[in-house]
C-alpha positions in Angstrom: 0.0 0.0 0.0 1.3 3.4 -1.0 -0.1 6.8 0.2 0.2 9.8 -2.0 -0.7 13.3 -1.0 -1.2 15.8 -3.8 -2.7 19.2 -4.3 -6.3 17.9 -4.7 -6.3 15.4 -1.8 -4.9 12.0 -1.0 -4.7 8.5 -2.6 -4.3 5.1 -1.2 -2.9 2.7 -3.8 -2.8 -1.0 -3.2 -1.0 -3.5 -5.4 -0.6 -7.2 -4.8 2.7 -8.0 -6.4 2.7 -11.7 -5.3 1.9 -14.7 -7.3 0.4 -16.8 -4.5 -1.0 -14.7 -1.8 -4.3 -12.7 -1.1 -4.5 -9.5 0.9 -7.6 -9.1 3.0 -7.6 -5.7 4.6 -10.0 -3.3 6.3 -9.0 0.4 6.0 -10.8 2.7 8.5 -10.8 6.3 7.5 -11.6 9.3 9.7 -11.6 12.4 7.6 -12.6 16.1 7.7 -13.0 18.2 4.6 -12.6 15.4 2.0 -14.9 13.2 0.0 -14.0 9.6 -0.5 -14.2 8.7 -4.1 -14.6 5.4 -6.0 -14.8 3.1 -3.0 -17.4 1.2 -1.1 -17.3 2.9 2.3 -19.5 1.2 4.9 -21.4 2.8 7.7 -18.4 2.4 10.0 -16.2 4.5 7.7 -14.4 1.4 6.6 -13.3 0.1 3.2 -12.9 -3.7 2.7 -10.0 -4.5 0.3 -9.6 -8.0 -1.0 -6.8 -8.4 -3.6 -5.6 -11.5 -5.2 -2.3 -12.0 -7.0 -1.6 -9.2 -9.5 -4.6 -7.1 -8.6 -4.6 -3.5 -7.6 -7.0 -0.9 -6.1 -7.0 2.9 -5.8 -8.9 4.8 -3.2 -9.1 8.6 -3.8 -9.9 11.3 -1.2 -10.7 14.6 -2.8 -10.3 17.8 -0.7 -13.5 19.8 -0.4 -11.9 22.5 1.9 -8.5 24.2 2.2 -8.0 22.7 5.6 -8.5 19.0 5.6 -7.3 16.0 7.6 -7.3 12.3 7.3 -6.5 9.6 9.8 -6.5 5.9 8.9 -6.0 2.6 10.6 -5.5 -0.8 9.0 -6.4 -4.3 9.9 -5.1 -7.0 7.6 -4.2 -10.6 6.9 -2.3 -12.2 4.1 -3.4 -15.7 3.0 -1.4 -18.2 1.0 -3.3 -19.4 -2.1 -1.4 -22.7 -2.2 
């Protein structure tokens, strides 16, 4: 997982570079002044991420105010596909 801050907000980029493992992760986001784009955010402000080998996912947070903040916490497990 990579985090990129840019002039319009923030991105979380996930890429599974393995050939035999699956990432199962829950990303909890607490944010002020941003809108979470292109992801399935549940009622607990969590995004569930399940990536098999070679898969990727981008979660974008778009700033809606000049002053914005983001906090995140991660719960994950890595499973072998063999």
